[in-house]
Every structure is written in structure tokens, then in C-alpha cells.
KEMAR-131874 format. One record per residue (C-alpha): x, y, z; residue in three letters; residue number from 1. Coordinates in nm, 2 decimals. Layout:
<recs>
{{X Y Z} 'ala' NUM},
...
</recs>
This chain:
<recs>
{{0.00 0.00 0.00} 'met' 1},
{{0.29 0.23 -0.06} 'ser' 2},
{{0.25 0.56 -0.25} 'ala' 3},
{{0.34 0.54 -0.62} 'thr' 4},
{{0.35 0.92 -0.69} 'thr' 5},
{{0.58 1.19 -0.59} 'his' 6},
{{0.34 1.48 -0.66} 'ala' 7},
{{0.29 1.73 -0.39} 'ala' 8},
{{-0.01 1.64 -0.17} 'pro' 9},
{{-0.34 1.80 -0.26} 'thr' 10},
{{-0.51 1.98 0.03} 'trp' 11},
{{-0.80 2.15 -0.14} 'gly' 12},
{{-0.96 2.48 -0.04} 'ala' 13},
{{-1.26 2.45 0.19} 'asp' 14},
{{-1.32 2.50 0.57} 'pro' 15},
{{-1.24 2.13 0.65} 'tyr' 16},
{{-0.92 2.14 0.45} 'ala' 17},
{{-0.82 2.47 0.60} 'asp' 18},
{{-0.88 2.34 0.95} 'ala' 19},
{{-0.67 2.02 0.89} 'leu' 20},
{{-0.39 2.23 0.74} 'arg' 21},
{{-0.38 2.46 1.04} 'ser' 22},
{{-0.46 2.19 1.29} 'gly' 23},
{{-0.72 2.40 1.47} 'arg' 24},
{{-1.08 2.51 1.44} 'gly' 25},
{{-1.34 2.65 1.47} 'pro' 26},
{{-1.52 2.40 1.26} 'leu' 27},
{{-1.89 2.29 1.28} 'phe' 28},
{{-2.15 2.08 1.11} 'leu' 29},
{{-2.44 2.32 1.05} 'arg' 30},
{{-2.80 2.22 0.99} 'arg' 31},
{{-3.04 2.44 0.78} 'ala' 32},
{{-3.21 2.57 1.10} 'asp' 33},
{{-2.88 2.69 1.24} 'gly' 34},
{{-2.81 2.40 1.47} 'trp' 35},
{{-2.43 2.36 1.52} 'leu' 36},
{{-2.22 2.06 1.61} 'leu' 37},
{{-1.87 2.16 1.71} 'pro' 38},
{{-1.60 1.94 1.56} 'leu' 39},
{{-1.29 1.86 1.77} 'glu' 40},
{{-1.02 1.95 1.51} 'val' 41},
{{-0.74 2.01 1.77} 'glu' 42},
{{-0.80 1.67 1.92} 'arg' 43},
{{-0.81 1.50 1.58} 'trp' 44},
{{-0.49 1.67 1.47} 'cys' 45},
{{-0.30 1.59 1.79} 'gly' 46},
{{-0.16 1.26 1.91} 'gly' 47},
{{-0.37 0.97 2.04} 'thr' 48},
{{-0.52 1.02 2.39} 'asp' 49},
{{-0.63 0.77 2.65} 'ala' 50},
{{-0.96 0.71 2.49} 'ala' 51},
{{-0.80 0.65 2.15} 'asp' 52},
{{-0.55 0.41 2.29} 'arg' 53},
{{-0.83 0.21 2.47} 'ser' 54},
{{-0.97 0.14 2.12} 'ala' 55},
{{-0.64 0.07 1.96} 'leu' 56},
{{-0.55 -0.19 2.23} 'arg' 57},
{{-0.86 -0.38 2.12} 'arg' 58},
{{-0.76 -0.39 1.75} 'cys' 59},
{{-0.68 -0.74 1.62} 'lys' 60},
{{-0.50 -0.81 1.29} 'gly' 61},
{{-0.50 -0.56 1.00} 'ser' 62},
{{-0.70 -0.24 1.08} 'val' 63},
{{-0.92 -0.03 0.85} 'leu' 64},
{{-0.99 0.32 0.98} 'asp' 65},
{{-1.31 0.44 0.81} 'ile' 66},
{{-1.32 0.82 0.79} 'gly' 67},
{{-0.96 0.85 0.91} 'cys' 68},
{{-0.95 1.23 0.91} 'gly' 69},
{{-0.60 1.37 0.97} 'pro' 70},
{{-0.47 1.02 1.05} 'gly' 71},
{{-0.37 1.01 1.41} 'arg' 72},
{{-0.50 0.65 1.46} 'leu' 73},
{{-0.35 0.51 1.14} 'val' 74},
{{-0.01 0.68 1.22} 'ala' 75},
{{-0.01 0.54 1.57} 'ala' 76},
{{-0.08 0.19 1.45} 'leu' 77},
{{0.19 0.22 1.18} 'ala' 78},
{{0.44 0.33 1.45} 'ala' 79},
{{0.36 0.01 1.63} 'gln' 80},
{{0.44 -0.19 1.32} 'gly' 81},
{{0.08 -0.27 1.26} 'arg' 82},
{{-0.08 -0.30 0.92} 'arg' 83},
{{-0.34 -0.02 0.89} 'ala' 84},
{{-0.51 0.17 0.62} 'leu' 85},
{{-0.72 0.49 0.65} 'gly' 86},
{{-0.99 0.59 0.40} 'ile' 87},
{{-1.15 0.93 0.38} 'asp' 88},
{{-1.33 1.13 0.11} 'val' 89},
{{-1.12 1.44 0.19} 'ser' 90},
{{-0.80 1.49 0.00} 'glu' 91},
{{-0.68 1.71 0.28} 'ala' 92},
{{-0.73 1.43 0.53} 'ala' 93},
{{-0.54 1.18 0.32} 'val' 94},
{{-0.26 1.43 0.27} 'ala' 95},
{{-0.22 1.49 0.64} 'arg' 96},
{{-0.23 1.12 0.72} 'thr' 97},
{{0.05 1.06 0.48} 'ala' 98},
{{0.25 1.35 0.62} 'ala' 99},
{{0.25 1.20 0.97} 'ile' 100},
{{0.35 0.85 0.86} 'gly' 101},
{{0.02 0.68 0.79} 'gly' 102},
{{-0.12 0.52 0.48} 'thr' 103},
{{-0.46 0.63 0.34} 'ala' 104},
{{-0.67 0.63 0.03} 'leu' 105},
{{-0.91 0.90 -0.09} 'cys' 106},
{{-1.21 0.68 -0.10} 'arg' 107},
{{-1.56 0.64 0.03} 'ser' 108},
{{-1.64 0.33 0.25} 'val' 109},
{{-1.90 0.25 -0.01} 'phe' 110},
{{-1.64 0.24 -0.29} 'asp' 111},
{{-1.45 -0.08 -0.38} 'pro' 112},
{{-1.16 -0.12 -0.12} 'leu' 113},
{{-0.85 -0.33 -0.09} 'pro' 114},
{{-0.88 -0.66 0.09} 'asp' 115},
{{-1.26 -0.66 0.13} 'glu' 116},
{{-1.36 -0.94 0.36} 'gly' 117},
{{-1.02 -0.98 0.51} 'arg' 118},
{{-0.97 -0.69 0.76} 'trp' 119},
{{-0.93 -0.79 1.12} 'gly' 120},
{{-1.07 -0.47 1.27} 'thr' 121},
{{-1.26 -0.17 1.14} 'ala' 122},
{{-1.28 0.16 1.32} 'leu' 123},
{{-1.57 0.41 1.32} 'leu' 124},
{{-1.45 0.66 1.57} 'leu' 125},
{{-1.50 1.04 1.61} 'asp' 126},
{{-1.86 1.02 1.52} 'gly' 127},
{{-1.80 0.83 1.19} 'asn' 128},
{{-2.10 0.60 1.25} 'ile' 129},
{{-2.28 0.91 1.10} 'gly' 130},
{{-2.12 0.86 0.76} 'ile' 131},
{{-2.39 0.85 0.49} 'gly' 132},
{{-2.67 0.93 0.74} 'gly' 133},
{{-2.78 0.57 0.75} 'asp' 134},
{{-2.62 0.37 1.04} 'pro' 135},
{{-2.77 0.04 0.94} 'arg' 136},
{{-2.65 0.06 0.58} 'ala' 137},
{{-2.30 0.15 0.71} 'leu' 138},
{{-2.30 -0.14 0.95} 'leu' 139},
{{-2.40 -0.38 0.66} 'leu' 140},
{{-2.13 -0.24 0.44} 'arg' 141},
{{-1.87 -0.27 0.71} 'thr' 142},
{{-1.96 -0.64 0.75} 'ala' 143},
{{-1.85 -0.69 0.39} 'glu' 144},
{{-1.51 -0.55 0.47} 'leu' 145},
{{-1.42 -0.75 0.78} 'leu' 146},
{{-1.31 -1.11 0.80} 'ala' 147},
{{-1.57 -1.35 0.95} 'pro' 148},
{{-1.43 -1.32 1.30} 'arg' 149},
{{-1.34 -0.95 1.27} 'gly' 150},
{{-1.42 -0.67 1.51} 'thr' 151},
{{-1.59 -0.34 1.45} 'leu' 152},
{{-1.52 -0.07 1.71} 'ile' 153},
{{-1.77 0.22 1.71} 'val' 154},
{{-1.76 0.54 1.91} 'glu' 155},
{{-2.11 0.66 2.00} 'thr' 156},
{{-2.23 0.99 2.14} 'thr' 157},
{{-2.26 1.04 2.51} 'ala' 158},
{{-2.62 1.13 2.48} 'ala' 159},
{{-2.90 0.88 2.40} 'asp' 160},
{{-2.98 1.01 2.05} 'val' 161},
{{-3.08 0.87 1.72} 'asp' 162},
{{-3.08 1.14 1.46} 'glu' 163},
{{-3.05 1.17 1.08} 'arg' 164},
{{-2.99 1.52 0.95} 'val' 165},
{{-2.87 1.71 0.65} 'glu' 166},
{{-2.57 1.93 0.73} 'val' 167},
{{-2.30 2.15 0.58} 'gln' 168},
{{-1.95 2.22 0.70} 'val' 169},
{{-1.91 2.56 0.86} 'asp' 170},
{{-1.57 2.72 0.94} 'gly' 171},
{{-1.71 2.97 1.18} 'gly' 172},
{{-1.78 3.24 0.91} 'ser' 173},
{{-2.07 3.07 0.73} 'gly' 174},
{{-2.15 2.73 0.57} 'ala' 175},
{{-1.97 2.61 0.26} 'ala' 176},
{{-2.06 2.35 0.01} 'gly' 177},
{{-2.38 2.15 -0.03} 'gly' 178},
{{-2.58 1.96 0.23} 'phe' 179},
{{-2.49 1.60 0.29} 'phe' 180},
{{-2.66 1.33 0.51} 'pro' 181},
{{-2.52 1.27 0.86} 'trp' 182},
{{-2.63 1.07 1.17} 'ala' 183},
{{-2.58 1.10 1.54} 'arg' 184},
{{-2.61 0.77 1.74} 'val' 185},
{{-2.59 0.69 2.11} 'gly' 186},
{{-2.52 0.35 2.24} 'thr' 187},
{{-2.88 0.23 2.28} 'pro' 188},
{{-2.96 0.33 1.92} 'ala' 189},
{{-2.63 0.17 1.79} 'leu' 190},
{{-2.72 -0.16 1.95} 'leu' 191},
{{-3.06 -0.16 1.78} 'arg' 192},
{{-2.90 -0.09 1.44} 'tyr' 193},
{{-2.63 -0.35 1.51} 'ala' 194},
{{-2.89 -0.62 1.59} 'ala' 195},
{{-3.08 -0.54 1.27} 'ala' 196},
{{-2.76 -0.57 1.07} 'ala' 197},
{{-2.64 -0.90 1.22} 'gly' 198},
{{-2.39 -0.77 1.47} 'trp' 199},
{{-2.37 -0.86 1.84} 'ala' 200},
{{-2.20 -0.65 2.11} 'pro' 201},
{{-1.88 -0.79 2.24} 'ala' 202},
{{-1.79 -0.51 2.48} 'glu' 203},
{{-1.89 -0.16 2.58} 'thr' 204},
{{-1.67 0.09 2.77} 'trp' 205},
{{-1.62 0.46 2.83} 'ser' 206},
{{-1.32 0.68 2.90} 'val' 207},
{{-1.33 1.01 3.08} 'pro' 208},
{{-1.18 1.30 2.88} 'ala' 209},
{{-0.89 1.51 3.02} 'pro' 210},
{{-1.00 1.80 3.24} 'pro' 211},
{{-0.89 2.06 2.98} 'asp' 212},
{{-1.14 1.94 2.72} 'gln' 213},
{{-1.48 2.09 2.68} 'arg' 214},
{{-1.76 1.98 2.92} 'pro' 215},
{{-1.96 1.82 2.64} 'glu' 216},
{{-1.66 1.59 2.58} 'ser' 217},
{{-1.64 1.48 2.94} 'ala' 218},
{{-1.67 1.11 2.84} 'glu' 219},
{{-1.61 0.91 2.52} 'arg' 220},
{{-1.81 0.59 2.47} 'arg' 221},
{{-1.73 0.29 2.26} 'phe' 222},
{{-1.89 -0.04 2.15} 'val' 223},
{{-1.70 -0.34 2.01} 'ala' 224},
{{-1.92 -0.55 1.77} 'leu' 225},
{{-1.87 -0.89 1.62} 'arg' 226},
{{-2.08 -1.07 1.35} 'arg' 227},
{{-2.35 -1.29 1.49} 'arg' 228},
{{-2.31 -1.66 1.40} 'thr' 229},
{{-2.60 -1.84 1.23} 'arg' 230},
{{-2.67 -2.03 1.54} 'ala' 231},
{{-2.70 -1.71 1.75} 'ala' 232},
{{-2.93 -1.56 1.49} 'val' 233},
{{-3.16 -1.87 1.51} 'leu' 234},
{{-3.16 -1.87 1.89} 'arg' 235},
{{-3.25 -1.50 1.90} 'ser' 236},
{{-3.56 -1.56 1.69} 'arg' 237},
{{-3.70 -1.81 1.94} 'gly' 238},
{{-3.99 -2.05 1.87} 'pro' 239},
{{-4.22 -1.95 1.58} 'ala' 240},
{{-4.55 -1.80 1.69} 'val' 241},
{{-4.86 -1.70 1.50} 'arg' 242},
{{-4.93 -1.33 1.50} 'ala' 243},
{{-5.28 -1.19 1.44} 'asp' 244},
{{-5.32 -0.92 1.18} 'ser' 245},
{{-5.32 -0.65 1.44} 'thr' 246},
{{-5.00 -0.75 1.60} 'ser' 247},
{{-4.83 -0.81 1.27} 'ala' 248},
{{-4.93 -0.47 1.14} 'glu' 249},
{{-4.79 -0.31 1.47} 'arg' 250},
{{-4.47 -0.50 1.44} 'ala' 251},
{{-4.42 -0.39 1.08} 'asn' 252},
{{-4.49 -0.02 1.15} 'ser' 253},
{{-4.18 0.20 1.19} 'pro' 254},
{{-4.14 0.33 1.54} 'ala' 255},
{{-4.01 0.69 1.57} 'val' 256},
{{-3.91 0.80 1.91} 'ser' 257},
{{-3.85 1.16 2.01} 'ser' 258},
{{-3.48 1.11 2.01} 'ser' 259},
{{-3.50 1.03 1.63} 'gln' 260},
{{-3.65 1.37 1.56} 'gln' 261},
{{-3.43 1.67 1.49} 'ala' 262},
{{-3.37 1.88 1.80} 'lys' 263},
{{-3.46 2.25 1.78} 'lys' 264},
{{-3.17 2.43 1.92} 'ser' 265},
{{-3.17 2.81 1.88} 'pro' 266},
{{-3.01 2.91 1.55} 'pro' 267},
{{-2.63 2.94 1.57} 'gly' 268},
{{-2.61 2.78 1.91} 'arg' 269},
{{-2.38 2.47 1.93} 'pro' 270},
{{-2.53 2.16 2.07} 'val' 271},
{{-2.35 2.02 2.38} 'thr' 272},
{{-2.44 1.65 2.39} 'asp' 273},
{{-2.18 1.53 2.14} 'val' 274},
</recs>
């Protein structure tokens, strides 16, 4: 997976690229109604912290970092002599990953990728379970990338949320670019999506953030998932029962909880339950 070109890295010109180039924010995801989600650029562009290392210790075999951003996790694994590849749709993210010693491709997780079905571990950290705005579709796709006994490590939000939104990147002076779908998922919602996509939880844990980080980042939460075996799937279904038409209709109706609805924060005010 070594580079084959000696051309200068392409950073691009947009708020996200500018933030990665400088290593600092402000940077937000902005919804049409003015809702803002702060992005932790300084943390992403720094070294690994205790929470990152708790996830990296659980990685087995080759590691695919989905939405690798500026590459701190890929570079840390490479420094340990581990085989790791980052993927990101941002050329700036790929350029920064390469600059700090990691290997990355400018590619979507839904594009064809190297070694599909053979990765030992996949990472969806830093909110990347939100990629594509459809957590179940992302979990199904990730299952195609991992080896049968592979592990998926997902970072969830500290709040119990299940939201799908359309957002733009905002560098603090106004939004740039078009809207794209994103999702925010807490641990309970992730476990529901995981069960529907054939994953079983192997471990959940949380790590307190350092005191100098923002209050909304006081804790980072993680879930390790593994593919359910066929026997486990059959056991979970239980004995077959006959459902009357009323119960069948109720079971097939989509349930939408209040946490799945968009929160109405005042325009321009950052949310704090990241």
C-alpha cells in the first residue's frame, strides 16, 4: 500500500481542508435551521489520547480506519508496526495522514476497497457512525469489509440520541458546500441498528476526557461489535409464533421516538451533547 506518486499532496480549499492544514478550528456541522455541532479539530490533529488508545488496544489483525480524518490513529498503528489503512473522502485528510506517517486512500467506504472481507478490525470513531446518514447501511457495508471473525469498534455519542440530519461544513464564518446526510447515534440506538444488521455487542466501555477538554466531551463511549453466528441468529428468533393481523401490522410499523427527531436548538447555538 505504498505511495506510487511523488506529486505534492493536494489539500483543497474548503473549511475542512483549512482546519486540517492549520490543525485547529473552529469547525462545525451546521443544519439548515442553524443547529451547530462543534468538531474537535485540535484533538483529531493531535496525538492519540487515553480514549483512542483504549480502542487501539482492542484492535486485532489488520486495521481499516473508516473516515480516518487527519490520520492520528493510522499513524499510531503504523508506529507500532501494525498494518493499517485509512480511508477518507477528503484529499486534505489523506494528505495529512501521509504527512505524519500513515497510509490512506481518498475513497468512500461504499467504494471498492482493498482486501474486502479480510480486515481484522474496522474503526468508526470520532462520530463516523454518522457517515452516509444511515447507520444500518453503514454497518451492513462494514460487515462486507471484515473477516468473518473481525471486530468493528464504534464510538457513540454520550447522549442517548438517534438522529439523521442534512448538514453543511461551517468554518465559523458561514457554511460552505452543499448539504450531505449525517447521523448521530448513542449506544442504545447503535445496539438496535447493530442487531438489525447482524452484529452482536462484544464489549462496551467509556473513558473520561482530560479536564482541559470541553464539558460536552467529558466522556467518550465505545462499543465493540462482532458478527453474529448463524446459530446465534436462530436462537434469537425463538420459537415460531402465529401473530394476528393487528400485532403483525404493529410489528411492521416504523417506530419513531422523540430522540430520532431533529432537536430544535436556537439558530447558531452549538449543541453540547456530542
